[in-house]
Structure formats: C-alpha cells, structure tokens
N, C-alpha and C positions, 0 to 999 in steps of 0.2 A: 275436637278441632279447635285450634287457638283462634282468638278473635282476629289476629293479624293475617290469618291465612285466607286464601281465596277458596270458593266452593270447590269441592272434590280434591282438595289438596291434603297431603298427609305430611307428618313429620317422620324423620328417620335419623337415627344416630348410630354410630358404630366406629369400629377400629379400621383404619386403612391398612389392608394387607399388602396392596401393591398399587403403584401408580402406573397404569397401563399406558397412558398418553398424557402429555402436558405441553401445551403450546405457550411459551413464555411471552409471545407477542400479544396473544388475545386472551390468555388466562384460561382457555378451554381445557378441561381435564376429564379424563376417563379413569375412574377408580374402581378397584375391587375391594369391597368392604365387608367386614364381618359385623353384622348387626345383632343387637340384643334379641335373643329368642329365636334366632335363625341359625341352622347348622350350615347351610350352603352359603357361598360368597355371593354378594349382590353386585351388580354393575351400577355405578352412580355416575352421571354425567352432569356437568355444570361449568360455572366459571368461578375461579378462585385466584387469589394473589399468588399463593404457592401451596404445594401439597407434598407431603413426604410419608413414606410408610411408617406406621406406628402412631401417627397423629389421630386424634379423635375428631370425628366430623359431626356436625349437626346440620341437617338439610331439611328444606321444605320444598315440596314439589308434587309430582304425580307420576304414576307408573305408565310407561308407554312400551309398546312392542315394536322394536326395530326390525325391519325386514332381514337385515344381515346379522344383527347381533342379539336378537331375541329381546327378552324382557329387561328393561332398564328403568332406573329411577331417575327421571329428569328433574334436576334441582333448579328452582327459580332463585333460591337463596341457599348458599353453601358456605359454611364457616369451618375452618380447621383450627384445632387447638392442640397445644403440646400434650403429649400422652401423660397419664397419671398412673396407670397400672404397669406391672413389671413387663408383661408381654409387649405392650405398646412401646415402652421405653427402649426395650432391646431392639425392636424393629426400627424405631426412629434412629437410634444410634448406628444401626447396621446399614441404613439406607445410603450412606455415603454423604449425608448432608454436612456432617462435621468432619472436616479434613483431619486425617490422622486416625480416624476410627472406622474400621470396617467390621464385618460380621464377627471375626475372632475376638477383637478387643471389646466389641459391644457385649458379647457374652461374658467375658471376664469382668468387665466393669459392673454389669448388673448383678453378677454373682457375688461380687465383693461389697457393693454399696447399695444394692436394691433400689428403692424408689427415691433415695437421697442423692443419686448420682449427679443430677443436674446442679444441685446445691454445691456438691463437692467440686465439680468442674469450675463453677463460677467463683466460689468463695474460699475453697481450700484445695486448690489444684495440686499443691505439693504432695497430697496424699495419693495422687494418681501414680506416683513413682513406686508405690508398694505393689503395683501390678507388674508381674513378670513381663519384660519386653518394653515397658514404658520408662524411658530415661528422661533426663532433663530436656533434651531436644524435642522429643515427641510430646512431652507434657506441655511445653510452651506452645507447640503447634496446635494442640487440642484447645488450650485455653484461648489463644488468639482467634482460632476459627470459631469458637463458641461466641466470643464477644462480637466478632465480625458478623456472624449470622443474625444475632439479635438486632444489630443496627441495620443490616441489609433488609431484614423483614420490615422494620419501621419505614425504611425508604420505599420498599415495595408498596406498602399500604398507602403511603403518601402519594406515590405516583399513580397507583391504581385509582385512588379516590379522585384524582385530577385527570382521569381519562387517558393515562399513558401506560403503555406496556411495561412490564417489569424486567425485561431481559437485560437492561443496561444498569440495573441497580448495583451490581458488583463494581462496575467501573466508576459509577458515581461515588460509591463508598471509598474506593481507592483514591479518588481525586480529592474529595473533600473531607473524608474521615467522619468522625462523630458529629461534625458541624454541618453535615450534608443538608438536613431538612431546614435548619436555620438559614443557611446561605440561599437555598432555593426559594424560601418564603420571602427573603429580602429582595432578591433579584434573580428570577428564574431564567433570565436570558443568558446567564453565564453557562447554562447547559449547552446552548448552541455553539458557544466559543470553545468549551473545554471537553465536551464528551462526544467521542466519535459515535456516529449513528443517530445522534439527536440533533436535528436541524432546527432552524429558526422557527418553523411552523409549529413544531411540537412544543418548544419552549414558550411560544406565544399562546398556545392553548392553555398551558399551565398558568401563565400570567393572567389570562382573562378569567380563568376559574378562581384565581386568587383575588380578583377584583381590581387589577391594574388597568386603568382606563386606556382606551385606544389611542388617545392623543397625548399620553404621558411622555415626558422627556426621556425616561428610561427606555421606553419602547422605540422612539424615533432614533435614539443613538444606537440601540441594538440593531435596528433595521439598517442603518447606515453601515455599521461594522460588518453586518452579514453581507450586504451588497458588495462591499470591498473585498471581503473574504471569498465570495463566489467569483469575483473578477480575477483574483489571483489563481483560482482553480482553472480558469480559462486562459491563463498565461499572461494576464495583465499585471502591471506593477502599480497602476493607479487608474483613475477614470476621470474624464472631463467632468467638471462639477455639474453641468446641466444634465448629463447622462446619469450621474450618480443620484441626483435628486429625483429624476424621472423614474428610475428603476426602483428606488426606495419608496416613492409615493405609490407606485403600482403594487409593490409588495405589501405595504401596510394598509392600503385602501383608506388613506386619510388625505386631507387637503395638503398641497405642497408647502403651505406656510408652516405646517407642523414639522415637516421634515427639515425645512430651512432653519427653523428654530433649533432643532436638534443638532444640525450641522454647525450653527454658530457656537453652541455650547461645546461640541466636540472639538472645534478649532480653539476655543478659549482654554479648554483642558489639555490641548496639544495631544489629544487622542488620535487626531488626523491632522495633516498639514496641507496647506494650499500653496500652489506654485504656478507661475505663469510659464507655459511652454507653448511655442508657436502661437503666441499672442492669445492663448486660451487659458483660463484657470483650470488646473488639474488638482485632484485631491489624492493624496498618498497616505498610506499607513507609514508612520515614522521610520520603522525598521527598513522598509523597502527603499524609501528615499535616501536614507543614510547609506544603504548598500550600493545603490547606483552611484552616488557621489563618491564613495570610497573607491569603487572600481575605476571610474573615470579619472579621478585625481592620480591614482597610481599608474594607470595605463599611459596617460599623457607624459608623466615624468619618465617612465621606463623607455618610452619611445624616443625620448631625447638623449638619454644617457648612453655613453659608450660601454662596450663589454668590459668586464673586470676579470676575465679568465687570465691564467698565465699566458705569456706570449706564445702564439701558435702560428707557425708558417703553414698556411692552409694548403698550399700546393704540395709541400713536402708531406704534410699529414695525409693528404689524399693518396699520394704515391705509396706511402707506408701502409695505408689501409688496403690498397689493392694487393700489395705483397702479402700482408698478414692474412687477409680473408679470402684471397684468390677469387675476388669478386670484381667484375668489371661494371662500374656504375654507368648508367646512361647520362647524357648531358643534363637532362632535367634533374636527375638525382644529385649529380655533382653540385649543381646550382643550389639545391635545397640544403645540402650539407654545408656548403660555403656560407649561405645566409644564416644558418643556425649558429655557426661559429663566430659570426661577425656582428650579431645583433643581440641586444639584451632581451628583446621581446619579439617572438616570431610565432606565426600561425602556419601550421602545415595541414593542408586539407586536400581531399580527393576521395573518390569512390573506392570500391573494393578492387584489388589486383593492380593498383597503380604504384605500389612500392613504398608505401608509407612506413611499413615495418622495416624494410631494408635500410631506408634513410635513417630511421631512428636508431637502429642497431649500429650503423656506421658512426653517427654522431656520438653515441655513448662509448663506443670503442676508442675513439680518439680522445675524448675527455677523460675516460678511465685511465688511459696511458699517461695523461697529463696530471693525474691524481686530483681531478676535480670531483668534489663530492656532489652527488645528485640523489634525488628521490623520484620514484615513479608512482603515479596515482591514477585512479579511474573512479567514476561515480559508483559502480556496482561491484560486488564481490566477483561475479563471473568475468567482468571486463578486466578487473585487476589481475585475476588469475591468468587470463589469456595474455595480458601484457607481460607478466612475469615469464610465462612459457616462451613467448616469442623473442624476448630480449635477453633472457638468461640472467636478469637482475631482479631482486625482490621488488614487488609492487604491492601497494595497499589501497584500500578504498579511501576516499577523501576523508570520511569520518574517522577512520582508524588512524590515518596519517596525522590528522589534527588533534586526535585524542579527545573526543567528546567526553565531558564529565557528566555521567547520567544523573547525578544528584543536583547539579546546578543548571544543567541544560546548556552550559557554555563549553567552548573548546579550550583545551589547555594551551594550544599554540595560537598566538595572536601577535600584535605588534610589540607587546611587552615580553613575550616568550616565543620568539620566532624559531622556525625550523633551522637546524644547523646544517645548511646545504648551500651550494653555490648555483645549483640548477634544479628547477622543478619541472618535470614533464607531466602534463595532464592529458590523458588519452580520453577518447569518446567525449570530447568537449561539447558536442551539440546537446548532450544531456544535462549539462551543468546549468542550473538556474542562477538568478541574480544573487539570492542570499548565500548560496554555497560558494559561488565564485568570489564574492566579497570576503568570505572567511579564508579562502585560499590566499588571496592577495594580502590580507592582514597578517598572515603567518609567514610571508616571504621576508627574509632579511633585506636590509636596504640595498645591498650590492648584488643580490641574487639575480639570476636569469630565469626566464619563463618561456617554455615551449609548449604551445597549445596544439594538440593534434585532434582532428575530428573530421567528420564528413558533414559539411554544411547542408547537403541536400537531403539528409535524413530529417525526421520529425524534430521540431524544436523540443526543448525541455518540457517535462510535465509541469514543473514549477514555473513561476513568473519570469518573463523576460525572454529575449532572443539573443543571448550574450554572444555566442560565437558569430552569428550573422552581423550583429551590430559592430563588434570589434573588427571584423573583416571589412565592413563597408565604410568605416569612418575615415579611411584614408591616412590614418596616423601610423598604422602598424604594418610591419613587413609581413606580407602574405605570400606563401608559395602554394599555388594550386596545381596539383598533378592531374593530368588527364590521360596520359599514355598507359594503356594496358600492356603489361609485360608478357612475354611469350609463355612463361609457365602458368600464368593466370588465364591466358586467352583461350585455353582448351576447356575451361569451365563454363558451362552454359549458364550457371547461376550468375557468374560475374558478367558474362557477355550480355545476358538478358537484363541484368540490373542497369547496366549502362545504356542499353537500348531504351529501356523504360524511362530512364532519367533524361533522355534526349527526345522524349515524346513519341517513341516508336513502340509498337506492340512487341512483346516478347515472342521469340520463335517457339511455337508450341510443339510438343512431341508426346505421343502416346505410347511409343514402343522404343526399342533400342536400349542402349546402355548409358544414357546421359545422366546428368544430375539435376535437370530441371524438366518438369512435365506440367502440361496444362490439360486437365481432363474436362472437356466441355460437357456440362450437365445443365439442364434448364430449370427444372422444378426443385424447390428446396428439399423435398423428400428424396429426389434422385441424388442431390449433392450430398446429403447426409449418408445415404446408403453407400455411395462410392467411397466417401471418406472412411466410413466404418470398416468397409472391406479392406481398404488399403492399410489402415492403421492396425487392425487386428490380425490380418492374414498375410497380405502380400509383402509389405515392407519388412516385418520381422523375418519372413522366410528368405527374402533376398539379401538383406543386409545383416542378418543375425544380430539384430538390435532388440533391446527391451522396449516394447511398445508403450509401456507405462512411463518410463523415465527418459528414454532417448528420443521419442517422437513428441514434438510440441505443436499443438494446434494454435494458430494465431488468428484472431478474429478482428475485423475492423471495429466492431462495437460490442457492447455488453448485452443489449436487448435483441429480441427477435428470435426466430427459430434457428438462425445461424449465428446467434450471439453467444457470448462466453457462458452465460448462465445455463441456457438450455444444453449447450454442448458439454459442459462439465457434468450435468446430470446423466446424459447419455453415455459419455465415456467412462464415468465412474461405474455405472451399471455393467458395462461390457468388459472393462479392463480390471476392475477390482470389485467383483460382486460380493455382497455380504453373505458370509457363510452362516449356517444355523448356529445359534448360541455364541457367535463371535461378538466380542465387546465393541461398542462404538459409542460416540457421543453426538448428540444433536443440539446445536447451539446456533443462535442468530441466523436461522433459516438454512443452515448447512448441516449435513451429516458427515462427520469425520470418522474414517475407518483406518485400521492398520494398513500400511503401505500406500495410503493416499498421497498423491503429489500435491503439495500446497505451496502457496506464495505468500510472503509477508507483504502486507499492504500499507504499512506505515513504518517510519523509523522508530525503533525501540532501543534507546541507548543503554538501558539497564541490561538488556539481553544481548546487546551487541549484534543485533540483526536489523536489516534495513530494507526499506521499500524496494520490492523487486527480487529479493533473495528467494530462491526456490529450494525447497527441501522435501523430505518424505517423512510421514508419520511412522515412527518406529515403536511407540509404546503408548498405551492408554490405560491409566490407573483410575478406576472409578472410586476407589477408597480415598486416595489422596486428591481426587478430582483434578488430575493433571494429564496433559498430553505432551509427549516428548517428540520433537521433530529433529531429524538429522539434516543439517546444512553442511554439505561436503563431509568433513571429518568431525564437525562440532555437533553436540547434542544440546538442544535448547528446550527448556521446560516451560509450558504454558498452563496456568490455571484455567479451568473451564470458562471462567468469566472473562478471560483474555482472548478467547478464540475469535472474537470479531476482528482481531488483527490478522487473521489468516483467511485465505480463500482457497478453494480447490483450484488446481493449476494444470489440469489436463488440457484446458484451453485457457489462454490469457489474451488480453488485448495486445495489439501490435505496440501501442504506447508502452505497456508494461515490459515488452521484450527488449527495449532499447538497452544497448550495452551487453546483451547476452548473445550467445551463439549456441545453436543446437545441432546435433547430428542430422536430424530430419525436421523440416518445417512443413506443415500441412496448412493451407490457407483457403477457407471458403470465400467465395466472392459472388455477390448477387446484387441486383438492382434494389432490393429491399434495404441495402446499406447505403443508399445514394447520398445521404447527408455527409458521410465520411469518406466517400470514394475520391481520394486525392492521390496525386502521383507520389508525393513524398511518403504517404502512409504505406502504399503497396511496395515502394522501393525499400523502405525500412524493413518491412516484413520479409521480402525476398533475401535481403542481405544478412538475415539472421541464420540462414541455412548453411550448413557446413558440407554435408555429404549429399543431401537431396532436398530439393524444394518441389512440393507438389501443390499446384493451384487447382482447385476444383470449383467449377461454377459456370457462370454465363459469360460468353465472350463480350456481349454488349456491356456488361458491368465492368469488365477489365478495360475495355476501350474507354469507357467513361472516366475511369480512374487515371489512365495514361494521359488523356487529353486535359485533365483538370490539374493545371500546374499552380492554381491559386492556393494560398494557405491563409488561414484565418488571421485577421489583423490583431496585433498585440499592442496595447498601449504601454509605452515605456518611455522613460526620460533619459535612458542611457546615451542614446545618440547625441542629443543636444548637449548633454553634460560632457561627452567626449570632445565635442567641437566647441565647447564653451559658448553655446548659443548660436553658433554659425551653422546654418543648414546648407549643405552642399547643393550645387545647382541641380535641379531636377528631383530633389528629394523632398518629400512632404510626409507629415504625419497622417494626412488624409488618405 
C-alpha cells in the first residue's frame, strides 16, 4: 500500500476494453478493464475527464459489491493515459475518438506502423497515404482530428480542474482554437458570451477559482452584459438604468457601487449606451439601439414618400383581376388591394381565414402584369415554403434572401448592396425581431415598396422587440386589419375557435364527430399524458393515415414539468422511435439521438444554412466519423458530435418555437401547472399552427385561465418613441 492511499485501499492498473458508460457533464464513468494478472474483465467506476477504449488506467480505490452490477472497483482516484502497447493502440484508434479512423483503418495502421503510429500521425502524416484507402482528404482529416483531440483534452483538464463539466470542450476549441486556455485564463467571462450552454454562473465559478476578485471591473462589466443579454432573451431591447443596476447587483451579490463603477467604464468604452426615453435613462447594447434607430428612420421616410410603381389605374386593374382570376373580392379585400397599390409602406394583418393570402395573390398578380420586380420572404423555412405554395412565386427565408456570409457573420445585402427589387413582401411579420427587421430595411433599395403581412394577435418575436405591434400602433403607417371570416374558412372549427379564443370566448369543445378541432377534458397530468399517447400512437394515425412521428406535432406552453417539452420528448421518443437492440445511437448534452428521431435546430447556423426552428429527421449516425446527418426537407446537413447541442428532440416543442410553422396535426396539453404561461396569445398561436386537426387535452379550468388572460409580458423598447421622434401619443405610456 502506497503512503498516499487510505487504509483498505488498493491500486489497480490495466487496459480499457470498453467504456460502458460516460457522463460528460459529471465525468462519471463505468469501464470494463483488462487488469494485469487477471483473465476476466473487471468493472471500474469513478470520475475522469475523458476515457476511451485502449487507454491505460491507473486507479486507487476499493472493491465493493453492487446489488445490481456485482463486484466493482470503486476508484477514488482514476487517471487515463494514452496506450503504449499494440493491443491498446488498436483499441484506442478503433474507438472512434479520432475522426476518420474506425476499426478497419485502426487495424491497418497498427499493422503497418506498430507502436510508432501516433508519431507518424503527428509528425509524418504523409506516410498515412501508403495505407490502402487513405488518400489526401482522409489523411488531412486524421491529422486535424489528432491535433484537435490533443487540444480538446487540455481544455477538458483545464475545465475539470476548475469544477466545470467537459461536454462543451469541443465548442470551446472550435470558438477559440489553440488559444482557448490562454483566453479563458485572461477573461473567463467570455465563455458566457460566446459558448452556448455555458452561462454567467459557470464562467463566474471559473473566474473565482482563477482568483479574480468579486469586485473586479471585469466581473461587474461581465455581469452587466449578462443582465442585458438575458433581457434580450425576454424580448427587451434595453433596460431602465435603475433596473439594470438592481438586477446586476443581485446577480453578483456585491454593493451597487461596484456595479455602478462597472457601468461607468462600460459607457466610457461604448460597450453599452445610455439614452433618455420617457424622461428615464435607459441602457442599450449598441447594436440594438442602432437597429431601432435604423428602422424608425426608414419607416418615417417611407410613410411620407409616394409610390414609385409604373402608373396603375387601380379600378381597371381590379376589373382585370376579377376577369383573369374569376374571383370576386369582398369590399374589405378590394380596399386592402387598393391600399397596397397606392402606398409605399403598408401592413396587412388579421387572423386565420380572413383572406390575407387572397389579397396577397391579387396584389402580386397585378404587379406581375405591370412587370414590377418583387421578392417574397418569411422568417422560417416552413413559412417561406408555405408562402411560395400559396402564391405560386418563389419565397426565401430572410437569411437566405439577404445572403448571410457565414465567415464574416454579415449579410451580403445591405444599403451598399441592396436587393434588386421594387417590392418586398414579408410574411409572418409578428415573428421578426428588431435586428432582423433592421437588416431587411437596410437591404431595401431607396425607391422600393414594403408590404408587411402578419397576425399581430400571435405571440411576439422570440428575439427582442415588438416590431409589428409598434409599427401598427405608431399611427404613421397605413394598416389594413381584416376581421371578416370568409365562407370557405368558416366551416373550419380550427379557424372559428381561434377567432372565438381571440375575442375572449371559450372554444367550442367536441369529443366526437368529424370536425377538425377537439377538446378532451382530462384532470390529472397522468390522464392527460395517457390520452395524448393513445391519440398520437393509435387513433390519429388510423383515422388520418398520417405518420405519427413526423406529421403529428405536440406543442407545449413550457419546457419544464410533467407536461413540458423535456418530459414529453422522452416519452414520445420511447413510444414512437424505440431503440432497437444493437442499433447505433449517440448520447450528447443530455439527449439521446437515434435514427429517425425528429429534431429541431435551436440556433442560427450560417455555415450549415440551417436556422432556429428548422425541423428535420436524423437519417444517419456515423460513430467512426463522429457525425450525425439530419434531413431538412430535401437537404442533408452533417453535424459533428460536438455540435449536437444545436439540436433538440422535436416530438414536442414549445409553442414559441412553432411560430411560422404549420403542421398536419397539433396536439396541445394544457393544465394549471403551466399557469405562468397561460396567456391568450400563446394558446391562439398554438391552435393556428394546425392544418387538418387540433387536439387540446387537459383541464377546462386551465383553458379558461388562458382565454381570459389577454395580458402579455411588457417589453422595453425604444422603437415607438423613435418612430414618433420623442412624441408619445395620447394615452400611450412605457409604464
């Protein structure tokens, strides 16, 4: 027994044959180990930064008998080292740790180079091409993956030693490269700003372990930036200065003088900006203030300017339209078409079934005949696809229309390279936030027209601001609000009930018959789950001949709770896509991804050309290349295992995430446990996502609470006073 060991402890060393379980968040690992002098494999449990088959371990601990798993060596200290013998090297390379090398190439490499293979990869990688099947491309892949793994392991050790889980190490490496540790030691707070999944509190833990004092300027500025960033996540564009100081003081647990000092420095550095709005000082991030000012400046100008279309006799154009399309427009629709043809800037709004699509098609038909060039756009891929199908004209997402350059993070089209169009039509405008609307306006040519289409009664954008609402309420812009439900839409209970709900009336429930909207009253969460599962797995597929996995979408008001997105996804994955024996899967960032899983992109990725809210299906998992392939409509997108935190299971998604999408079937649980989010516009948005069937399952009391709650959370924004150049209309207040 070594002097450093506790009484009754033993030492154990051996070769890792298999990693049975490894939790990247906690470092807990279960290993099967071939130990010296033992024929049978041993189970070793403990905590380690990383572990791979073929590595050599040294452990100190004691033997314990587990009731379920039998005899195990429980390690208090566990160290993994690169393998040195041929057997270990082959297992190590075959484990999939090095991208580009699987079991076949591992055997070939060891047969050719023996125990020199690691040196060959690192210092003489050109020699790898002497192996059959390894060309220049695979050789570069192996070399880069080897270098990457070395740096990632160093990052893992650094994070682990500072009390942080290692699952984000790949993303940290991809963000900062080989300077990762140096950058983190200098200012660990950049993690909270740059790395998805690492919040301020984790970065603050690292900072404290590195000896950064609680009252440091670095820390107070990072806290202020974090508070403002959290505010944008709640829809705010800025915060009153007093509220920002209060929230940051509570976050940092320091005297407010420390935060005020950090704010003075941030203002001096122009990292944040102060502005008086409604006689109060507000603090903004510079980009959001600039975006609000840009939107307001252009909107005021466009509202004043006359149309620049070729001459159009609107009366004759409407007569021609009636003859061409054999469509008789209602008086409200004629007024909407007339307004669009006679104004540079117009907003068209209204709920489902009020004829927005008919009006849009009519406007485009007239302008197309006049050879007016136009572009159609929407915030999400699904919304753009629906827009193209309904109008017969191509439509793109806003990001694709403006051509985001993934390398610079900038859009190709701006005021210096505007779009070559005379009219831009933006659909699903309620989803568009301040930064994205600003980019659209920057890309408009000086003489272009803008038609904004959307349903202002839906949820506001996930990002900061209430752009559509503010533009409608400022009084400067022509707004056509449609309220009449047309005959062909009035037979749909989805549409009828959406309008009832929007007017504060309970939807008309139905449990039988052949309608397209049903409310199944169930009281207990277990009953709600059971009813949903029965409908999704049996009754809906049988009646509608739909795929329960891809055609039925569960929409939840919130993420947490037994009826939240997380629990629902686990349950639906188990029932709709159970894991088959020996089937390949990957477990990362707290989720297990399987073939055929429905997944949703949770952030914009300009390199991959996929965007927040895009829904796809896992179509391939390659453990050798450490890649998952997802099919989004007809496109296939490849993710490294380390990028899987960009994806979430999508059997169930939040109603917020469903904006701009339409699904054949929507199933929505509702219960009083969700009371914090039971708002009319939330349920209204969820119901209007359904195309063929909407099924609400839950408590009538909870549904009534949502219908009666017409309040929406307040958003701090400077867009309205900027539109009005500081003049607040009578009766309007920021309070």
